[in-house]
N, C-alpha and C positions, 0 to 999 in steps of 0.2 A: 414743489421743492421748498418753498417758504414755509408751508404748514408743517412739513416733516422736521425741518430744522428747529422750529419753534417748540416742538414737542419732545425733542431728544431727551431720553431719560438721564443722560449724563450731565444735564444742566439743571441747576436748582435756583430758586429765588429769582433775583433780578437777572441772573444769567439766562433765564428762560425767555427773556424778551427776544423779539425778532431781531436777528443780526442786521438785516438789511436797513431798517429805519436808522440804526446807529450810524452805519456807513453813509447812508443818504444824508443824514444830518451833518456829518463831517464835511461832506461835499458841499452842502449849502453854506455852511459857515465859512469854509475856505473861499467859495465863490463870492460871497458877499463882501469879504475883505478886499478882493481883487477886482470887483466888478467895475468900479469907477475909474481908478487909474489905469487898469489894464483890461479894457473892455473886450478887445479882440482876443488877447491871449487867455483871458479868463474864461471866455466861452469855449475855447479849444480845450483848455485844461479841464473845465467842468465836464465836457463830453467824454474825455478820456477816462476821468475818474468814474463816471457813471457806467461806462462800458466795462471798465475793469472791475467794478464792484462784485459781480457774481463770480468771476474767476478768482478773486482774492478770497471770497468766502469759501469756495471749494478748496482752494489751496491750503487753508488753515483748518479744514474740518477734521483732519486726522487728530489734531491735538485737542479740539474743542468738543467734538461730538462723539457719539457711540462708535467705537472702532471695530465692531463685530461685522459690519457689512450687512447686517440683517435688519429688517423692519422691526421697530419696537413693538412690544406686546400691546401697547395702546392702540395700534392700528389693526389688531386682529379682527374686530367687528367690521371695520371698514373694508378690509380685504374680503371677508366672507360675504358681505353684502354685494360687493362688486362681482364676485363669481356668480352668486345667485341671480342677480339682475341680468347678467350677460347671457347665462346659459339656460335659464328656465324656459324661455320661449323655444329654444332649440330642442330641449328635452321633450316638451309638450308636443311640438310639431313632429318630431321623429318617432316618439314612442306612444303618442296618443294618450288615452285615458290612464294607462298604466303609470304615466309620469306625474299624475296628480299629486301635489304635495311634495314634490321632489326637493324643493328648497328647504321646506320644513324638516324633512328627514335628514338633510345634510347638515343641520345645525350642530349636531354632536361631533361630526367630523371637523367642521370649522373650528370648534372649540378646543379640540384635542390635537389637531395636526401640528407638526413642527412649523414654527413661524416662517422659516426659510422656504419650506415647501409650499406653504400657503401663499407667500408672496410670489413665488414662481408660477403657481397655478393661476393667480389673478391676472398675470400678463401672458398666459399661454395663447397661442394663435389658433388652436383648434381644440375640440372637446376631448379627444383622446389624449392630447398632450396635457390638458388641464387635469384630467383624472390621474394620469401617471405622475405628474408633479405633485399633486395633492397627497398621493399615497407613497411618495418617496421613490418613485420608479426612475428609470433611466432618464437622464437629462435634467433631473431636479437638483436643487441644492440640498445636500444632506449633511448632517453632522453625526459623527460617531466617535465613541471613546477609543483612544489608542490602546491596543491590546490584542489578544488572541481572539479566536472565534467565540469563546464563551462570553467575552465582554461585548461582542458585536451582536449577541443574540442568535448566532448560527448554531442551532442545536437540533439537526435532523436526527430522527431515531430509527425510522424504518421506511421501506418502500416496497412496492409490489403488491400483488393480490394474495392474501392469506390462503394457504392451501394449494396454490397453483404456481406462483412465482417463487420457487424454492431453491435453496443452495444446499448441495450435498457435502457433508463432512465425513470422511472415512475415519474409522476407529480400529484400533487393534482388536481382533476378535475377543469377545468377553462374554462369558456365560451368564444369562439372566434367568433361565428356567432349566430345572432338571427334576422331573417327577420321580426319578429313581431315588433321590435324596429326600425330597419333601413333597408330600401330597399323594404319592402313589400314582399308578397308571390311570389314565382317563378311561371311564367305562364306555362301552359301545353306545353310539348315538347320544353323546352327551357333550356339554359345552362348559368350559371353565374360563374365568376371567383372570387377567394378569396385569401387572404394572410394568410400564416401560421406563419409569423414573422413580428414583428414590434418593433422598438426601444422604443416605448412609450406605446401604449395601443391598444385594439381592439374595441374601442368605435365606430369607423367609420363603423364597421360591425355589430354593435349592441351587441358587446361582452364586456369583462371585462375592467375595468379602468387600468389594468396593461398589461404587455406583456406575462403574464402567465408563465414566466420562460422559454420560448422557445428560444433557441439560433438561430443564423443565420445559414443558409445553412445546415439544417438537411436533412437527406435522406427521412424520412417518419415520419408520426405522427399516433398515436393511438387515435381514437376519438369515442365518443358516438354520433351517428347521429340520429336525431329525425325528424319525420314528424308531423306537427300540422295543424289541420283544413283541412285535405285532404278530398275531397268530393267523390272521386272515388278510385277504386283499381288502384295502380300504384307502381312506384319504383324510388329511387334515385340511381345515379351512381357517385361516387367521383373518380377522376383520375388526373394524372399530367396534368397541363394546356398546356404543349408542346407536348402531345401525343394524338393520336386518341382515341376517347371514346371506351372502351372495351364493349363487349357484356356480361355484368355481372352487377349484382345489389349489391349496398352497403346496401340497405334497401328496403324491400318490405312493402308497407303500404296499409291499408284499414280501414279507420275510423278516428276518431278525433285525436288520438295520437298513434304513433308507434315509436319504437327506436331499435337500434342495435349497437353493437360495431364493428368497422371496422378499418383496417390499410390503410392509404392513402399515396401512394408514391407521392413525390413532384417534381416539376420542379426546377432545380437549375443548376448552380448559375446564378444570375443576372436576374431572371425572374420577369416581372411586377406583375404577379399573380402566386402563387405556385401551386394551384390546382383549378379544376373546378368541379361543381356539376350540373348534368343533372337530370331533373325531367320529368317523363312521364305525370303526371297530375298536376294541380295547387295545390301548397301546400306551407305552411311556412316551413322554415328550421331552425333547432337549432343544433349547433355543440359544444360539450364540448371536449377539449383536455385532455387526461389522461397520455400521455407519448410521447416520440419521439425516433427515431433511428438515430444514427450517427456513423461515423467511429471512432474506438478507437483512443485515443491520447496516443502515447507512452510516458511513464514516463522516464525522463532522469535518468541515473544511478547516484548514489552518489559515487563518486570516490575520492581517495586521493593517494598520492605517499609516501610510506614508504622508508626510507633511512637508511643505516648502513655503517659506514666506520671504518677502523682501520688498524692494521699492522699484517702481518703474522708472525708466530713464526720462529725464526732463525733456519736454518737447519731442518725445519719441514717436508720437502717433500710435498706430496699431502695433502692439508688441506681443510676442508669443513667449509664454513660459511653459516649460515641460517638466514633468515629474515622473521619474522612473521607479517601477517596482523592483524589489530585490530579484535577482536572477532566479528563475524557476517559478515565479509567481505571476499571476494574471490579474489585471485590473478588472474588478467587477462593478465599480462605481467610482464617482469622484465629484469634486466641486471646485469652483473658482469663486472667490469672494474678496471683499475689501470694503473700505469705508465709502460713504457718500462721495460722489465725484468720480468713482471708478466705474467704467462701463465694461461689462463682460459681453463681448460680441460673439464669443464662441467658447463652449465647454464640452469637451468630447474625449473619448479614449485616445491615447497615443498608440497608434497601430504600427507595429514593427514586424515585417515578414508575415503579415496577415493576422497577427495576434495582438490583442490589447495589452501592451506591456507597461502602461502608465497612464497619465492624464495630461491633456493639453489645454491650455487656457489662452485665448486671444483677448487681449485687454487694451483698453484705451484709458489713459490717465489725464491728469490736469495739465494745462499749458504752463502753469507758473510754479509747480512744485512736484517733486518726485513722490507720487502717491503710493501707499503701501498696497500689497496684495497678499493673498494666501491661497495656496492650492493644496488639495488633499486627494488621495487615491486609496480606496480600499483594495488591497491586494491579497489574493487567495491562491491556495494550491491544495490538491488532494494529498493528505499525509502519505509519505512513502514514495511519491512520484518525483 
């Protein structure tokens, strides 16, 4: 405690001197003046002053020292060394030769970690809690800008496996191919390549004067495929332009007109043509798109940071302060902090009806002054919920 107070960044010049020697000196001066005429009373008073010195120092630290409640940057190396010295033997024993040089590899993390998380990691009771605290996980002291999800760095973009975990979007039927208008009939036993996306229109394929609402880089399309003016029994096969033609039919035709609905997987990304159509017999081809499949896009969480600050009650012992999220929001993380002299005995979600609806801080303050505290909670919800 004495070393941390002496290094406080808020003290400069002579103020950086140790507080305790000053107070001890005052005690000795006072005692020397009273020692002869009031020997007994002087000893009692001297004892009371010496016992009260640490409490007085803690009671005034809010005004004198750093009020962030966090360790100063000057202690970063000391905290990192503490973590390395404590957990290197554990890592080497648990993970064997693979853990060789663990402390050296951790130096970069110690240098860049949030100082509050580093301080919490140094006092963690087990290895898992240490790593979670160091990386800003649950139970660690975290700081975040007040604002929405973008300010908090919550920017998810996509999830799922490309090509398999897909979301279907229906479209109003729209024509993308008509060989009666452009290109002419497909010759027997031939293949022709087509586009499933255009930034403008499908007129070059005999289709609609719009892009039919099809986005770029979709995984598959749902189409109504039709044969027109086929003179013999045959079939169409539609397939990705970068894959071998499968032994399967998208449409069997026999007569002037035949149609069927089919799902067509596409070539992507950056393919000159997204799919090909093979025909066994000569026939015109008409294709209307009715929907498409694409990977789901993750919706960014709507998040904000709730804050509460105040003072603990004088001589209040263990005191609980709670901070509630706005209705409809859920607490995803939080913190409890204050100046030197404040003890955080508990920092955890405030659970209401089984849901984390805020943050709860169990705090112990000074015996001689109402010490300050600060509670924060990151509260999030899925937009539209």
